[in-house]
VOLUM-617174 format. One record per residue (C-alpha): residue number from 0; y, x, z. Coordinates in pm, 1 decimal. Each point is the difference from the previous one (the first is absolute). Example, Ala and Ser with C-alpha at 12.3 -4.5 7.8 and 13.67 -1.06 7.14 Angstrom:
# VOLUM-617174
   num          Y          X          Z
     0     -450.0     1230.0      780.0
     1      344.0      137.0      -66.0
END
This chain:
# VOLUM-617174
   num          Y          X          Z
     0    -3526.7    -4905.6     2461.9
     1     -310.1      133.4      173.2
     2     -208.0     -303.8      -95.4
     3       78.5       60.0     -368.5
     4      -99.4      364.7       29.7
     5     -324.5     -102.8      167.7
     6      -74.1     -248.5     -280.4
     7       35.0      281.4     -253.1
     8     -240.1      229.9      187.1
     9     -280.6      109.2     -233.2
    10     -304.1      -63.2      218.4
    11     -227.6      171.7     -250.4
    12      155.0      336.4       93.3
    13     -186.3       49.3      325.2
    14      137.9      283.0      215.8
    15     -258.7      245.9      133.7
    16       41.2        6.8      376.6
    17     -182.6      234.3      234.9
    18      -50.1     -140.3      350.2
    19     -100.0      244.7      273.4
    20      -49.9     -142.6      344.8
    21     -191.8     -125.5      298.7
    22     -263.9     -250.6     -105.9
    23     -105.1     -296.6      209.6
    24     -236.0     -293.6       -2.3
    25      169.9     -312.3      133.6
    26     -235.8     -259.6      148.1
    27      100.5     -353.0       96.8
    28     -204.4     -214.5      237.8
    29      111.8     -361.3      -38.7
    30      -72.3     -262.1      263.0
    31      135.2     -245.2      252.0
    32       87.5       45.7      365.4
    33        2.6     -309.9      217.5
    34      -92.6      129.5      344.5
    35       20.9      299.5      233.5
    36     -304.5      209.1       85.0
    37     -141.9      -54.5      352.4
    38      -77.8      374.5       10.1
    39      358.3      124.5      -45.7
    40      344.8     -150.1      -76.5
    41      -43.5       31.0     -376.9
    42      -43.2     -263.1     -273.4
    43     -341.1      -68.1     -148.9
    44        5.1       17.5     -379.7
    45     -259.1     -204.7     -186.8
    46      -45.8      189.7     -325.7
    47        7.3     -196.2     -325.1
    48        4.7      282.0     -254.9
    49       62.6      370.8      -47.6
    50      183.3      164.5     -290.2
    51       91.0      356.0      -93.4
    52      255.6      163.0     -226.1
    53      145.6      342.7      -65.6
    54      279.4      129.6      222.7
    55      239.0      290.4       44.3
    56       41.3      211.3     -313.6
    57     -270.0     -210.0     -166.8
    58      223.2     -305.5       46.1
    59      286.3      192.8     -162.6
    60     -234.1       67.3     -291.1
    61     -103.2     -364.6      -39.8
    62      365.3     -104.8        6.5
    63       71.7      245.3     -280.9
    64     -293.0     -128.4     -205.9
    65      126.5     -357.1       45.6
    66      345.7      105.2     -123.1
    67     -155.2      158.9     -307.7
    68      -28.3      373.7       72.4
    69     -283.5      240.2      -74.1
    70      -98.5      134.5      340.2
    71     -180.5      310.2      119.1
    72      -89.5      -11.7      369.7
    73      -66.9      306.4      216.0
    74     -101.9      -10.0      365.4
    75     -284.8       55.7      242.9
    76     -264.4     -218.5      156.8
    77     -284.1       53.8      240.2
    78     -366.3        4.9      -97.6
    79      -79.1     -351.0      120.6
    80      -55.1     -361.1      -96.9
    81      372.4      -74.1       16.7
    82       60.5      268.3     -264.2
    83     -259.0     -160.9     -227.9
    84      159.6     -341.5       46.9
    85      349.4      136.9      -63.0
    86     -109.8      165.5     -324.9
    87     -164.5     -320.7     -124.3
    88      320.3     -193.2       72.5
    89      211.2      262.7     -178.2
    90     -217.3       -3.1     -310.9
    91       13.7     -380.9       -5.2
    92      380.0       22.9      -11.5
    93       -9.2      246.4     -289.1
    94       73.4      307.4      213.0
    95     -233.3      295.2      -45.5
    96     -150.2      155.4      313.9
    97     -102.4      321.9     -175.6
    98      293.8      201.1      139.8
    99      -73.9      -83.3      362.7
   100     -130.6      277.5      224.3
   101     -251.1      -40.9      281.2
   102       50.2      145.9      347.0
   103     -322.4      -35.7      198.0
   104      182.0       88.4      322.7
   105      208.0     -320.1        7.7
   106      -55.8     -373.9      -40.7
   107      152.3     -202.1     -277.1
   108      305.8     -171.9      146.5
   109      -76.5     -367.6       66.4
   110      246.9     -252.0      142.6
   111     -156.5     -327.9      110.1
   112      233.0     -292.5       66.6
   113     -111.3     -313.3      185.2
   114      186.9     -314.1      -98.1
   115       13.6     -353.7      131.2
   116      132.6     -207.6     -285.6
   117      261.2      225.8     -160.4
   118       96.0      171.7      325.6
   119     -122.2      348.3       84.5
   120     -138.8       23.8      352.4
   121     -146.2      349.4       12.1
   122      -36.5      314.0     -211.1
   123     -275.2      258.1       50.4
   124       35.2      342.5     -168.9
   125     -268.3      256.0      -77.5
   126      162.7      321.6     -118.4
   127       65.9      371.3       42.2
   128      337.9      170.5      -31.4
   129     -115.4      360.5       29.6
   130      134.4      236.2     -269.6
   131     -208.0       72.8     -307.3
   132     -251.8      279.1       27.3
   133       72.4      297.3     -229.1
   134     -289.3      -74.1     -235.3
   135      115.5     -355.6      -73.1
   136      363.0      110.0      -36.0
   137     -101.1      266.0     -255.6
   138     -202.3     -256.3     -195.6
   139      300.5     -232.9      -14.6
   140      237.9      277.5     -110.4
   141     -224.3       86.1     -295.2
   142      -30.6     -367.2      -96.1
   143      374.5      -65.5       28.1
   144      103.4      278.8     -237.0
   145     -143.3     -189.6     -295.5
   146       99.7     -347.1      117.7
   147      367.0       84.7       64.1
   148       31.3      132.3     -355.6
   149     -129.5     -331.9     -137.0
   150      220.7     -227.4      213.9
   151      341.9     -148.6      -75.3
   152       81.9      -37.0      369.6
   153     -173.9       84.0      328.6
   154      -23.4     -216.1      313.3
   155      -94.8      130.2      344.3
   156     -112.3     -274.3      239.3
   157      -10.7      163.0      343.7
   158     -155.6     -199.5      284.2
   159      -35.8      305.8      226.5
   160     -379.5       15.9      -27.4
   161       -8.7      377.6      -52.7
   162       10.5       19.4     -380.3
   163      356.0      122.1      -39.1
   164       -5.8      344.2      155.8
   165      324.2      193.7      -57.5
   166     -185.8      228.2     -243.7
   167     -139.5     -282.3     -213.0
   168      321.9     -203.5        6.3
   169      222.1      289.0     -104.3
   170     -247.5      107.6     -266.3
   171       14.0     -344.4     -161.3
   172      380.6      -19.7       13.6
   173       53.0      352.0     -135.5
   174     -254.9      -47.0     -279.3
   175      158.8     -333.3      -93.3
   176      351.2      148.0       -4.3
   177     -115.3      288.7     -218.9
   178     -150.3     -253.9     -240.1
   179      316.9     -214.2        3.6
   180     -170.6     -291.3      176.8
   181      162.4     -212.7      272.7
   182     -170.6      -40.0      338.6
   183       49.9     -315.5      207.6
   184     -126.0       -0.5      358.8
   185      -79.6     -261.7      262.1
   186       28.8      224.7      308.2
   187     -155.7        1.9      342.5
   188       81.8      199.6      311.5
   189      328.5      143.9      127.5
   190        1.0      326.7     -201.1
   191      110.9      -39.0     -362.0
   192       17.3      374.3      -71.0
   193     -333.0      -14.3     -184.0
   194      156.8     -250.6     -244.2
   195      278.8      240.5     -103.7
   196       76.0       -7.3     -370.7
   197     -121.5     -354.6      -67.9
   198      199.9     -249.1     -208.3
   199      -15.6     -302.3      233.8
   200     -119.3      -47.8      358.1
   201      -50.4     -363.0      108.5
   202        3.8      -41.9      381.1
   203       75.2     -311.1      199.2
   204      292.8      -12.5      243.2
   205     -202.5      113.6      303.5
   206     -165.8      284.1     -190.4
   207      335.9      124.4     -128.9
   208      153.2       -1.1      349.4
   209     -295.0      197.2      137.1
   210       11.0      253.8     -282.1
   211      377.1       45.9       32.8
   212      -34.0       17.6      380.2
   213      266.8     -260.1       68.5
   214      -28.2     -279.6      255.4
   215       32.8     -293.3     -236.8
   216      129.2     -134.4     -330.2
   217      209.8     -312.7       27.2
   218      251.4        8.6     -285.1
   219       77.1      164.5     -333.0
   220      181.6      289.8      166.3
   221     -300.5       91.4      214.0
   222     -226.8      -45.3     -301.5
   223      208.8      248.3     -198.4
   224       12.5      240.1      294.9
   225     -378.5       -0.5       35.5
   226      -40.1       20.7     -374.9
   227      231.4      298.5      -30.7
   228     -208.2      186.3      259.0
   229     -322.1      -55.1     -197.9
   230      164.3       67.7     -336.7
   231      133.6      329.8      134.2
   232     -333.1       99.4      156.0
   233     -218.9      -84.4     -299.1
   234      215.2       30.3     -311.8
   235     -131.6     -332.4     -131.1
   236      206.5     -215.0     -236.0
   237      -38.2     -341.8      163.1
   238     -110.6     -174.0      316.4
   239     -108.5     -360.5      -46.8
   240       -3.1     -161.7      343.6
   241     -170.6     -334.6       57.3
   242      189.2     -208.9      255.9
   243     -226.0     -301.2       60.7
   244      207.6     -319.1       -5.3
   245      311.1      197.1     -108.1
   246     -155.6      113.3     -326.0
   247       16.2      356.7     -122.3
   248      243.3      292.0      -15.5
   249       25.8      279.1     -258.3
   250      151.9      313.3      151.0
   251      115.1      301.8     -199.1
   252      271.2      262.9       39.6
   253      226.9     -245.3     -182.3
   254      -29.0     -268.0      267.6
   255     -211.5     -299.3      101.7
   256      -78.5     -305.1     -212.1
   257     -122.9     -307.7      186.6
   258     -242.4     -238.0     -170.9
   259      -37.2     -337.6      175.2
   260     -341.1     -144.0       78.7
   261     -154.4     -230.4     -261.5
   262     -269.8     -164.0      214.6
   263        9.1     -374.6       65.8
   264     -338.6      -31.8      176.5
   265     -189.9      253.4      209.8
   266     -368.5      -43.0       86.3
   267     -124.4      360.0       19.4
   268      180.1      332.7      -53.6
   269     -331.1      190.5      -30.0
   270       23.7      228.7     -303.5
   271      362.3      -88.3      -82.9
   272      101.2      365.2       26.5
   273     -275.6       90.8     -246.5
   274      135.2     -258.5     -242.9
   275      352.9      139.0       30.2
   276     -124.1      355.6      -60.2
   277     -204.3     -105.4     -303.1
   278      280.6     -206.9     -152.8
   279      260.9      274.4       38.9
   280     -231.8      252.4     -166.1
   281     -103.5     -232.9     -281.8
   282      354.1      -95.3      -95.1
   283      143.8      351.3       32.8
   284     -284.2      124.6     -221.9
   285       83.2     -282.5     -244.2
   286      359.7      114.8      -41.0
   287      186.0     -206.9      260.8
   288      258.1      161.4      228.0
   289      -83.2       52.4      366.7
   290      227.5     -288.3      100.6
   291     -153.0     -232.7     -260.9
   292     -352.0       99.8      109.6
   293       86.2      -70.9      363.2
   294      142.9     -342.5      -80.5
   295     -321.2      -84.6     -184.8
   296     -208.2      139.9      288.2
   297      192.4     -226.3      237.6
   298     -106.2     -300.5     -208.0
   299     -359.7      127.6      -15.1
   300      -15.5       26.3      380.5
   301      142.2     -351.2       36.4
   302     -288.1     -129.5     -211.3
   303     -287.8      174.7      179.2
   304      107.6      -81.8      356.8
   305      -54.0     -368.8      -75.7
   306     -374.0       74.4        5.4
   307     -235.3      100.3      280.5
   308     -150.4      346.9      -41.4
   309       62.8      258.7     -269.9
   310      140.5     -181.7     -302.9
   311      123.1      120.3     -339.2
   312      250.6     -121.5     -254.2
   313       75.3       37.9     -370.8
   314      304.5       67.7     -216.4
   315       -3.7     -365.8     -108.7
   316       -8.2     -112.8      366.2
   317      298.3      221.1       78.2
   318      193.6     -130.9     -299.4
   319      -69.6     -356.7      110.0
   320      112.7       81.6      355.8
   321      326.0      151.8     -129.0
   322       64.5     -302.6     -218.3
   323      -62.3     -244.6      286.3
   324      201.5      191.8      257.9
END
């Protein structure tokens, strides 16, 4: 039984996980909206408080720390106040900012969400998605050589903000494969060729359809068809496809395994994909099979979407959720 295996997990043996990805600062402006502006047909939000947390690949990292992993985070920020704030938040969560690179030509990605009660009314993004300049890319390649050798598993969290150039992405995957390390990727964009050679790619249904260039995915047969296209193009071992209220699917050359959804309440899906990515990596690195890791990730996602904003969970929380469901 999976619960028994989870109980026997030695949490003192922390896997070393390298997270490379697009970093973000997530701001939340909390207030109330009781009337419409006389200047335009928009609600007026009376602000009660403002909070901030880490987002994107940084949220993947904090999920891994919460599960019990040792995490090394690599990414880029701008040279601005948001970068300073992000680094302070990372350090407070036990995640070192020393491997972050600075690109003075771009802003730190900031997503500001305005909420009335627990309901999001508006999101404002400050970001750049231009490709890395050669100097920054070279700096990252030098840094990654050492870090890949030290890692048990590598995660790439791609939010299409320009970090994952084909050169950098393939360099990481090839170096990891040569070192016998698995690479798990949360992809973005319609071209998965730059992810060739990875162990797992984790798209959602819409992303998979776009990458496979098919009109839609409505059943297991179309899932397998789309999956076979990507498996053939990239040579990866597994596709893990998140299917919203239908749960999750694991696609390999051997077929498709459907995992039903575990959620009972949904308040906010922000960061749920980051939680799934982190949980799959943590449990695979801890000796669980891909299917076992995905089942556990399904439970982890069900826990975090009960909360507003980026939330994290623990192994004990997941065990409790399995036992109660």
